[in-house]
Each structure stands twice: as C-alpha cells, then as structure tokens.
Kinemage of the C-alpha trace (Angstrom):
@kinemage 1
@onewidth
@group {chain A} dominant
@subgroup {mainchain}
@vectorlist {calphas} color= white
{ca met a 1} P 104.343 148.493 86.442
{ca thr a 2} L 103.085 149.031 89.893
{ca glu a 3} L 100.908 152.205 88.490
{ca ser a 4} L 98.961 149.742 86.082
{ca leu a 5} L 98.362 147.103 88.844
{ca asn a 6} L 96.908 149.722 91.012
{ca met a 7} L 94.846 151.118 88.354
{ca val a 8} L 91.150 150.884 88.936
{ca ile a 9} L 89.005 149.620 86.113
{ca glu a 10} L 85.375 150.631 85.862
{ca lys a 11} L 83.105 148.826 83.415
{ca lys a 12} L 79.502 148.323 83.304
{ca val a 13} L 78.466 144.779 84.431
{ca asp a 14} L 76.920 142.496 81.474
{ca gly a 15} L 74.841 139.874 82.523
{ca arg a 16} L 75.497 138.047 79.371
{ca arg a 17} L 79.162 138.302 79.317
{ca leu a 18} L 79.151 137.673 83.063
{ca leu a 19} L 77.369 134.147 82.459
{ca phe a 20} L 79.369 133.152 79.778
{ca his a 21} L 82.710 133.624 81.654
{ca trp a 22} L 81.573 131.864 84.864
{ca leu a 23} L 80.066 128.797 82.827
{ca val a 24} L 83.172 128.496 81.006
{ca leu a 25} L 85.266 128.584 84.153
{ca ile a 26} L 82.825 126.143 85.900
{ca ala a 27} L 83.103 123.899 83.018
{ca tyr a 28} L 86.955 123.974 82.965
{ca met a 29} L 86.895 123.374 86.825
{ca gly a 30} L 84.712 120.232 86.102
{ca phe a 31} L 87.240 119.227 83.525
{ca ile a 32} L 90.149 119.427 86.082
{ca phe a 33} L 88.086 117.435 88.549
{ca phe a 34} L 87.429 114.825 85.975
{ca leu a 35} L 91.110 114.449 85.194
{ca ser a 36} L 91.588 114.013 88.888
{ca thr a 37} L 89.162 111.008 89.153
{ca leu a 38} L 91.191 109.177 86.357
{ca gln a 39} L 92.952 106.312 88.023
{ca ser a 40} L 95.518 106.293 85.171
{ca thr a 41} L 97.093 109.024 83.003
{ca lys a 42} L 99.055 106.826 80.954
{ca glu a 43} L 97.600 108.246 77.740
{ca leu a 44} L 99.438 111.404 78.453
{ca pro a 45} L 103.277 111.821 77.164
{ca asp a 46} L 105.382 110.960 80.166
{ca phe a 47} L 108.711 112.353 80.520
{ca glu a 48} L 110.742 113.970 83.108
{ca phe a 49} L 108.662 116.518 85.059
{ca ser a 50} L 105.667 115.951 82.796
{ca asp a 51} L 103.257 115.771 85.763
{ca lys a 52} L 104.440 119.059 86.900
{ca leu a 53} L 104.481 120.656 83.475
{ca tyr a 54} L 100.710 119.302 83.041
{ca his a 55} L 99.829 121.362 86.429
{ca ile a 56} L 101.330 124.344 85.424
{ca val a 57} L 99.734 124.441 82.114
{ca glu a 58} L 96.250 123.274 83.706
{ca tyr a 59} L 96.324 126.067 86.494
{ca gly a 60} L 97.718 128.654 84.017
{ca ile a 61} L 94.665 128.307 82.068
{ca leu a 62} L 92.412 128.175 85.118
{ca ser a 63} L 93.755 131.406 86.452
{ca ile a 64} L 93.326 133.296 83.232
{ca leu a 65} L 89.491 132.005 83.103
{ca leu a 66} L 89.054 132.807 86.764
{ca phe a 67} L 90.719 136.282 85.940
{ca arg a 68} L 88.081 137.013 83.279
{ca ala a 69} L 85.021 135.593 85.139
{ca met a 70} L 85.934 137.889 87.950
{ca ser a 71} L 86.894 141.097 85.855
{ca val a 72} L 83.353 141.084 84.209
{ca ser a 73} L 81.794 140.479 87.628
{ca phe a 74} L 82.818 143.615 89.431
{ca ser a 75} L 81.987 147.062 88.042
{ca lys a 76} L 84.747 148.643 89.924
{ca lys a 77} L 88.289 146.785 90.585
{ca thr a 78} L 91.948 147.279 90.549
{ca leu a 79} L 94.136 144.731 88.582
{ca met a 80} L 96.316 144.155 92.002
{ca ala a 81} L 92.954 142.796 93.807
{ca leu a 82} L 92.308 140.949 90.679
{ca phe a 83} L 95.559 139.195 90.398
{ca phe a 84} L 95.654 138.397 94.297
{ca tyr a 85} L 92.222 136.961 94.374
{ca thr a 86} L 92.577 134.984 91.423
{ca phe a 87} L 96.120 133.650 92.697
{ca leu a 88} L 94.319 132.662 96.138
{ca ile a 89} L 91.333 130.881 94.667
{ca ser a 90} L 93.546 129.044 92.234
{ca ile a 91} L 95.570 127.777 95.016
{ca ala a 92} L 92.669 126.856 97.069
{ca tyr a 93} L 91.198 124.795 94.035
{ca gly a 94} L 94.569 123.340 93.732
{ca val a 95} L 94.510 122.048 97.399
{ca thr a 96} L 91.158 120.809 97.366
{ca asp a 97} L 91.895 118.757 93.930
{ca glu a 98} L 94.904 117.243 95.584
{ca val a 99} L 92.506 116.292 98.729
{ca his a 100} L 89.925 114.736 95.846
{ca gln a 101} L 93.101 112.933 94.469
{ca tyr a 102} L 94.002 111.421 97.746
{ca phe a 103} L 90.873 109.311 97.839
{ca val a 104} L 91.249 108.147 94.082
{ca pro a 105} L 92.696 104.711 93.711
{ca his a 106} L 96.245 104.527 92.230
{ca arg a 107} L 96.624 108.512 92.442
{ca phe a 108} L 98.567 110.233 94.869
{ca ser a 109} L 98.337 113.848 96.680
{ca thr a 110} L 101.445 115.890 97.043
{ca val a 111} L 102.467 119.183 98.004
{ca ser a 112} L 104.735 119.833 95.084
{ca asp a 113} L 101.675 119.418 92.852
{ca val a 114} L 100.105 122.373 94.791
{ca ile a 115} L 103.217 124.253 94.148
{ca ala a 116} L 103.243 123.508 90.457
{ca asp a 117} L 99.374 124.876 90.640
{ca gly a 118} L 100.863 127.909 92.107
{ca val a 119} L 103.752 128.440 89.664
{ca gly a 120} L 100.785 127.708 86.806
{ca ser a 121} L 98.528 130.375 88.077
{ca ile a 122} L 101.367 133.111 88.384
{ca val a 123} L 102.768 132.019 84.773
{ca gly a 124} L 99.063 132.442 83.353
{ca leu a 125} L 98.424 135.724 85.178
{ca tyr a 126} L 101.667 137.117 83.768
{ca leu a 127} L 101.413 135.962 80.254
{ca tyr a 128} L 97.716 137.409 80.082
{ca asn a 129} L 98.701 140.532 81.723
{ca lys a 130} L 101.768 140.987 79.027
{ca leu a 131} L 99.579 139.575 76.135
{ca trp a 132} L 95.922 140.750 76.716
{ca ile a 133} L 95.780 143.284 79.252
{ca lys a 134} L 98.587 145.520 78.112
{ca arg a 135} L 97.147 145.394 74.677
{ca lys a 136} L 93.594 146.884 75.904
{ca ile a 137} L 95.161 149.653 78.460
C-alpha cells in the first residue's frame, strides 16, 4: 500500500480536462455554500446522526472532485501528496463553511461538523483509491 502511495505519477497536463475538473469542483463548492445559506433543512430526511451523515457524504464527494482536479493540474505528483493536500483543503473548506453558517440565522457552527467533514474526506479518498485508482494502476 505504501509503495503505491509513494509512486510518482507523470502525465501530460491537458488544458480542457484541467478546466473541466476545476469548473465541476468550483460548482460543487458553490452548491455546498448554497446549502449552508439555507435557514432550514427540513426538506431532508431527519434521523439520528443524519446531519453528520450528510456532512460525510457531502465532503466525501468534495474530496473526490478536489483530488481529480488536483491530479490533472500537475504533470508530476505522488498519490500521498495528492491525498494529503486534498484532505487539508477539504478540512479548510469545512472550517470556512462552519464560519459562514455561524452568520446564517437558525444555523449553528460546530466542531463536530468539521470532524464529520474530515471523516467524509477520508472516506471519499479511501473509496476513490480502492474503486478507481487501483483499477488504473
């Protein structure tokens, strides 16, 4: 496992793929921001820990999109570096999302949501690694 994470990937940077992946990522980040501006999430099914599950899924998707955008942006990179920076950026976005929610009426900003965001990022990267990257190597 460690050998594959330290493997250097070299690919030619394709401008169209680069633009596509970054636009999809930015659109998804905008969607997360939009969801954070909603004063109520009553439309979503509510069950025990549903809020945390939504954060995990939301940030799992974010980390996959961010990983893909970053992987097409650099001609030479290691998987470990991509995973590390994807995780850090996902967490940073989660923190800014919680700060934003602090100012939205009827919404709350919690550390546990940032933790759920981090778990989602790790789960997303793990699943992406197992289901997609391993097939391509």
